Backbone as JSON Lines, residues from 0, in Angstrom:
{"i":0,"aa":"M","n":[-137.18,115.05,23.96],"ca":[-138.56,115.43,24.04],"c":[-138.91,115.97,25.44]}
{"i":1,"aa":"H","n":[-138.62,115.19,26.48],"ca":[-138.94,115.64,27.84],"c":[-138.17,116.89,28.22]}
{"i":2,"aa":"W","n":[-136.9,116.93,27.83],"ca":[-136.08,118.09,28.2],"c":[-136.66,119.36,27.57]}
{"i":3,"aa":"N","n":[-137.04,119.31,26.3],"ca":[-137.6,120.48,25.63],"c":[-138.91,120.92,26.28]}
{"i":4,"aa":"Q","n":[-139.76,119.97,26.65],"ca":[-141.01,120.32,27.3],"c":[-140.75,120.92,28.68]}
{"i":5,"aa":"A","n":[-139.77,120.4,29.39],"ca":[-139.42,120.94,30.7],"c":[-138.95,122.39,30.57]}
{"i":6,"aa":"E","n":[-138.11,122.65,29.6],"ca":[-137.61,124.02,29.39],"c":[-138.76,124.96,29.02]}
{"i":7,"aa":"H","n":[-139.66,124.49,28.18],"ca":[-140.83,125.28,27.79],"c":[-141.67,125.62,29.03]}
{"i":8,"aa":"N","n":[-141.96,124.63,29.85],"ca":[-142.75,124.85,31.07],"c":[-142.03,125.78,32.04]}
{"i":9,"aa":"R","n":[-140.73,125.63,32.13],"ca":[-139.93,126.5,33.01],"c":[-140.06,127.96,32.57]}
{"i":10,"aa":"E","n":[-139.99,128.19,31.27],"ca":[-140.11,129.55,30.74],"c":[-141.51,130.12,31.05]}
{"i":11,"aa":"I","n":[-142.52,129.32,30.88],"ca":[-143.88,129.78,31.19],"c":[-144.0,130.12,32.68]}
{"i":12,"aa":"A","n":[-143.43,129.28,33.53],"ca":[-143.48,129.55,34.98],"c":[-142.81,130.88,35.3]}
{"i":13,"aa":"H","n":[-141.67,131.15,34.68],"ca":[-140.99,132.43,34.92],"c":[-141.86,133.6,34.47]}
{"i":14,"aa":"R","n":[-142.52,133.44,33.34],"ca":[-143.4,134.52,32.85],"c":[-144.58,134.75,33.79]}
{"i":15,"aa":"L","n":[-145.19,133.67,34.26],"ca":[-146.32,133.79,35.17],"c":[-145.91,134.47,36.47]}
{"i":16,"aa":"L","n":[-144.74,134.13,36.96],"ca":[-144.26,134.7,38.22],"c":[-143.89,136.17,38.07]}
{"i":17,"aa":"S","n":[-143.48,136.57,36.86],"ca":[-143.07,137.96,36.67],"c":[-144.24,138.88,36.33]}
{"i":18,"aa":"M","n":[-145.43,138.32,36.18],"ca":[-146.6,139.17,35.9],"c":[-146.94,139.99,37.14]}
{"i":19,"aa":"V","n":[-147.64,141.09,36.92],"ca":[-148.07,141.93,38.03],"c":[-149.58,141.94,38.05]}
{"i":20,"aa":"P","n":[-150.2,141.37,39.09],"ca":[-149.6,140.59,40.16],"c":[-149.18,139.21,39.64]}
{"i":21,"aa":"P","n":[-148.24,138.57,40.32],"ca":[-147.79,137.25,39.88],"c":[-148.92,136.22,39.98]}
{"i":22,"aa":"V","n":[-148.93,135.29,39.05],"ca":[-149.94,134.24,39.02],"c":[-149.33,133.03,39.74]}
{"i":23,"aa":"K","n":[-149.41,133.05,41.07],"ca":[-148.68,132.08,41.88],"c":[-149.23,130.66,41.76]}
{"i":24,"aa":"D","n":[-150.55,130.51,41.7],"ca":[-151.1,129.15,41.64],"c":[-150.65,128.44,40.36]}
{"i":25,"aa":"W","n":[-150.8,129.11,39.23],"ca":[-150.39,128.47,37.98],"c":[-148.88,128.38,37.85]}
{"i":26,"aa":"T","n":[-148.15,129.25,38.5],"ca":[-146.69,129.13,38.51],"c":[-146.29,127.8,39.15]}
{"i":27,"aa":"I","n":[-146.93,127.47,40.26],"ca":[-146.63,126.2,40.94],"c":[-147.03,125.02,40.07]}
{"i":28,"aa":"I","n":[-148.2,125.09,39.45],"ca":[-148.68,123.99,38.62],"c":[-147.74,123.76,37.44]}
{"i":29,"aa":"V","n":[-147.37,124.82,36.75],"ca":[-146.49,124.69,35.59],"c":[-145.09,124.28,36.03]}
{"i":30,"aa":"T","n":[-144.65,124.75,37.19],"ca":[-143.35,124.33,37.73],"c":[-143.35,122.84,38.01]}
{"i":31,"aa":"F","n":[-144.46,122.32,38.53],"ca":[-144.55,120.87,38.73],"c":[-144.38,120.14,37.4]}
{"i":32,"aa":"Y","n":[-145.05,120.6,36.35],"ca":[-144.92,119.91,35.06],"c":[-143.51,120.04,34.49]}
{"i":33,"aa":"A","n":[-142.86,121.14,34.74],"ca":[-141.45,121.25,34.33],"c":[-140.62,120.21,35.07]}
{"i":34,"aa":"A","n":[-140.83,120.11,36.39],"ca":[-140.1,119.13,37.2],"c":[-140.39,117.71,36.72]}
{"i":35,"aa":"L","n":[-141.65,117.43,36.41],"ca":[-142.02,116.11,35.92],"c":[-141.24,115.77,34.65]}
{"i":36,"aa":"H","n":[-141.15,116.7,33.73],"ca":[-140.45,116.43,32.47],"c":[-138.93,116.37,32.65]}
{"i":37,"aa":"Y","n":[-138.38,117.18,33.55],"ca":[-136.95,117.02,33.86],"c":[-136.7,115.63,34.45]}
{"i":38,"aa":"Y","n":[-137.58,115.23,35.32],"ca":[-137.48,113.9,35.95],"c":[-137.59,112.8,34.9]}
{"i":39,"aa":"E","n":[-138.56,112.92,34.0],"ca":[-138.71,111.93,32.93],"c":[-137.48,111.89,32.03]}
{"i":40,"aa":"A","n":[-136.87,113.06,31.8],"ca":[-135.64,113.09,31.0],"c":[-134.54,112.3,31.71]}
{"i":41,"aa":"R","n":[-134.47,112.46,33.04],"ca":[-133.49,111.69,33.83],"c":[-133.78,110.2,33.76]}
{"i":42,"aa":"L","n":[-135.05,109.83,33.88],"ca":[-135.42,108.42,33.78],"c":[-135.07,107.86,32.4]}
{"i":43,"aa":"A","n":[-135.3,108.64,31.36],"ca":[-134.97,108.19,30.0],"c":[-133.46,107.99,29.86]}
{"i":44,"aa":"Y","n":[-132.69,108.88,30.46],"ca":[-131.23,108.74,30.44],"c":[-130.8,107.44,31.1]}
{"i":45,"aa":"E","n":[-131.52,107.07,32.16],"ca":[-131.22,105.83,32.88],"c":[-131.91,104.62,32.22]}
{"i":46,"aa":"D","n":[-132.58,104.86,31.08],"ca":[-133.34,103.84,30.36],"c":[-134.42,103.23,31.25]}
{"i":47,"aa":"R","n":[-135.05,104.1,32.02],"ca":[-136.12,103.68,32.94],"c":[-137.28,104.65,32.76]}
{"i":48,"aa":"H","n":[-138.27,104.26,32.0],"ca":[-139.39,105.16,31.69],"c":[-140.6,104.82,32.54]}
{"i":49,"aa":"S","n":[-141.43,105.82,32.79],"ca":[-142.67,105.56,33.51],"c":[-143.8,105.21,32.54]}
{"i":50,"aa":"D","n":[-143.52,105.29,31.25],"ca":[-144.55,105.02,30.24],"c":[-145.22,103.67,30.42]}
{"i":51,"aa":"G","n":[-144.46,102.65,30.73],"ca":[-145.01,101.31,30.87],"c":[-145.63,101.03,32.22]}
{"i":52,"aa":"E","n":[-145.58,101.98,33.11],"ca":[-146.11,101.78,34.46],"c":[-147.63,101.96,34.47]}
{"i":53,"aa":"K","n":[-148.29,101.13,35.26],"ca":[-149.75,101.22,35.37],"c":[-150.16,102.56,36.0]}
{"i":54,"aa":"E","n":[-149.42,103.0,36.99],"ca":[-149.7,104.27,37.67],"c":[-148.42,105.1,37.68]}
{"i":55,"aa":"P","n":[-148.15,105.85,36.59],"ca":[-146.88,106.56,36.45],"c":[-146.6,107.58,37.56]}
{"i":56,"aa":"H","n":[-147.63,108.29,38.05],"ca":[-147.38,109.27,39.12],"c":[-146.9,108.57,40.38]}
{"i":57,"aa":"K","n":[-147.51,107.46,40.73],"ca":[-147.08,106.72,41.92],"c":[-145.66,106.18,41.73]}
{"i":58,"aa":"F","n":[-145.36,105.7,40.53],"ca":[-144.01,105.22,40.24],"c":[-143.0,106.34,40.44]}
{"i":59,"aa":"R","n":[-143.27,107.51,39.87],"ca":[-142.33,108.63,39.99],"c":[-142.17,109.05,41.44]}
{"i":60,"aa":"K","n":[-143.26,109.11,42.2],"ca":[-143.15,109.49,43.62],"c":[-142.32,108.48,44.4]}
{"i":61,"aa":"R","n":[-142.51,107.2,44.13],"ca":[-141.75,106.16,44.84],"c":[-140.26,106.22,44.5]}
{"i":62,"aa":"Q","n":[-139.95,106.53,43.27],"ca":[-138.57,106.5,42.79],"c":[-137.85,107.85,42.91]}
{"i":63,"aa":"A","n":[-138.54,108.89,43.34],"ca":[-137.99,110.25,43.33],"c":[-136.68,110.36,44.09]}
{"i":64,"aa":"K","n":[-136.62,109.81,45.29],"ca":[-135.4,109.92,46.09],"c":[-134.22,109.25,45.39]}
{"i":65,"aa":"K","n":[-134.46,108.09,44.79],"ca":[-133.4,107.35,44.1],"c":[-132.83,108.13,42.92]}
{"i":66,"aa":"Y","n":[-133.71,108.72,42.11],"ca":[-133.25,109.38,40.89],"c":[-133.0,110.87,41.04]}
{"i":67,"aa":"L","n":[-133.58,111.5,42.05],"ca":[-133.44,112.95,42.22],"c":[-132.69,113.35,43.48]}
{"i":68,"aa":"G","n":[-132.33,112.37,44.31],"ca":[-131.67,112.66,45.57],"c":[-132.67,113.03,46.64]}
{"i":69,"aa":"E","n":[-132.2,113.15,47.86],"ca":[-133.06,113.44,49.01],"c":[-133.84,114.74,48.83]}
{"i":70,"aa":"D","n":[-133.12,115.84,48.56],"ca":[-133.78,117.14,48.41],"c":[-134.65,117.19,47.17]}
{"i":71,"aa":"G","n":[-134.13,116.7,46.05],"ca":[-134.91,116.7,44.81],"c":[-136.18,115.91,44.93]}
{"i":72,"aa":"G","n":[-136.1,114.74,45.57],"ca":[-137.28,113.92,45.77],"c":[-138.31,114.6,46.65]}
{"i":73,"aa":"R","n":[-137.84,115.25,47.71],"ca":[-138.74,115.96,48.62],"c":[-139.44,117.11,47.89]}
{"i":74,"aa":"I","n":[-138.68,117.87,47.11],"ca":[-139.25,119.0,46.38],"c":[-140.24,118.51,45.32]}
{"i":75,"aa":"Y","n":[-139.88,117.44,44.61],"ca":[-140.78,116.89,43.6],"c":[-142.11,116.47,44.23]}
{"i":76,"aa":"R","n":[-142.06,115.75,45.34],"ca":[-143.29,115.3,46.0],"c":[-144.12,116.49,46.5]}
{"i":77,"aa":"K","n":[-143.45,117.52,47.0],"ca":[-144.16,118.7,47.48],"c":[-144.83,119.44,46.31]}
{"i":78,"aa":"L","n":[-144.11,119.59,45.22],"ca":[-144.7,120.21,44.04],"c":[-145.9,119.41,43.54]}
{"i":79,"aa":"Y","n":[-145.77,118.1,43.56],"ca":[-146.87,117.24,43.13],"c":[-148.11,117.51,43.99]}
{"i":80,"aa":"R","n":[-147.94,117.49,45.31],"ca":[-149.07,117.71,46.21],"c":[-149.68,119.11,46.03]}
{"i":81,"aa":"L","n":[-148.84,120.12,45.97],"ca":[-149.35,121.48,45.81],"c":[-150.06,121.66,44.48]}
{"i":82,"aa":"S","n":[-149.52,121.09,43.42],"ca":[-150.18,121.24,42.12],"c":[-151.53,120.54,42.12]}
{"i":83,"aa":"Q","n":[-151.62,119.39,42.79],"ca":[-152.9,118.69,42.93],"c":[-153.91,119.57,43.68]}
{"i":84,"aa":"L","n":[-153.48,120.11,44.8],"ca":[-154.37,120.97,45.59],"c":[-154.84,122.18,44.79]}
{"i":85,"aa":"L","n":[-153.91,122.82,44.12],"ca":[-154.26,124.03,43.39],"c":[-155.14,123.75,42.18]}
{"i":86,"aa":"R","n":[-154.95,122.61,41.53],"ca":[-155.76,122.28,40.35],"c":[-157.16,121.81,40.73]}
{"i":87,"aa":"Y","n":[-157.27,121.03,41.78],"ca":[-158.53,120.33,42.02],"c":[-159.28,120.72,43.28]}
{"i":88,"aa":"L","n":[-158.61,121.25,44.27],"ca":[-159.28,121.44,45.55],"c":[-159.46,122.87,45.99]}
{"i":89,"aa":"C","n":[-158.7,123.82,45.45],"ca":[-158.71,125.14,46.08],"c":[-159.95,125.95,45.76]}
{"i":90,"aa":"A","n":[-160.37,126.06,44.54],"ca":[-161.59,126.8,44.16],"c":[-161.95,127.89,45.16]}
{"i":91,"aa":"G","n":[-161.03,128.81,45.35],"ca":[-161.27,129.91,46.28],"c":[-160.8,129.66,47.69]}
{"i":92,"aa":"N","n":[-160.17,128.53,47.94],"ca":[-159.69,128.2,49.27],"c":[-158.43,129.01,49.56]}
{"i":93,"aa":"D","n":[-158.58,130.09,50.31],"ca":[-157.46,130.98,50.58],"c":[-156.37,130.31,51.41]}
{"i":94,"aa":"R","n":[-156.73,129.36,52.28],"ca":[-155.74,128.65,53.09],"c":[-154.78,127.86,52.21]}
{"i":95,"aa":"V","n":[-155.32,127.17,51.2],"ca":[-154.48,126.4,50.29],"c":[-153.61,127.34,49.48]}
{"i":96,"aa":"K","n":[-154.19,128.41,48.96],"ca":[-153.41,129.36,48.17],"c":[-152.32,130.0,49.01]}
{"i":97,"aa":"S","n":[-152.61,130.3,50.27],"ca":[-151.63,130.89,51.17],"c":[-150.47,129.92,51.43]}
{"i":98,"aa":"A","n":[-150.79,128.65,51.66],"ca":[-149.76,127.64,51.88],"c":[-148.88,127.51,50.64]}
{"i":99,"aa":"A","n":[-149.5,127.53,49.48],"ca":[-148.74,127.41,48.24],"c":[-147.86,128.63,48.04]}
{"i":100,"aa":"A","n":[-148.39,129.82,48.3],"ca":[-147.61,131.05,48.14],"c":[-146.43,131.07,49.12]}
{"i":101,"aa":"T","n":[-146.64,130.6,50.35],"ca":[-145.57,130.55,51.33],"c":[-144.46,129.63,50.83]}
{"i":102,"aa":"W","n":[-144.83,128.46,50.31],"ca":[-143.82,127.53,49.8],"c":[-143.1,128.14,48.61]}
{"i":103,"aa":"L","n":[-143.83,128.8,47.73],"ca":[-143.21,129.4,46.55],"c":[-142.18,130.44,46.96]}
{"i":104,"aa":"R","n":[-142.51,131.28,47.95],"ca":[-141.54,132.29,48.42],"c":[-140.28,131.62,48.98]}
{"i":105,"aa":"S","n":[-140.45,130.54,49.71],"ca":[-139.29,129.89,50.32],"c":[-138.48,129.08,49.33]}
{"i":106,"aa":"A","n":[-139.04,128.76,48.18],"ca":[-138.35,127.92,47.19],"c":[-137.49,128.74,46.23]}
{"i":107,"aa":"R","n":[-137.54,130.03,46.33],"ca":[-136.77,130.86,45.38],"c":[-135.3,130.74,45.61]}
């Protein structure tokens, strides 16, 4: 289930990024959700789900390094923060969008 959703989100992210002009904010948001589902698939493989956790996002952030490695954990946490900013705080904030676009360019 998680793997299929991750692949679906990944495909949407690729489509958003290939649009002219690219839809960078939603590319980052959808990429975060793809990462979340890949991560959940890994947790399920380890028989460790966030479903029973009171605060699943906090659980995933705390456990990211353990299950995703140093780089994977860092990237997951960064995607989480950027997706939060882009969904809830930017509303025309060019500084936030610029920071997100800079990260997106460097993550290719």
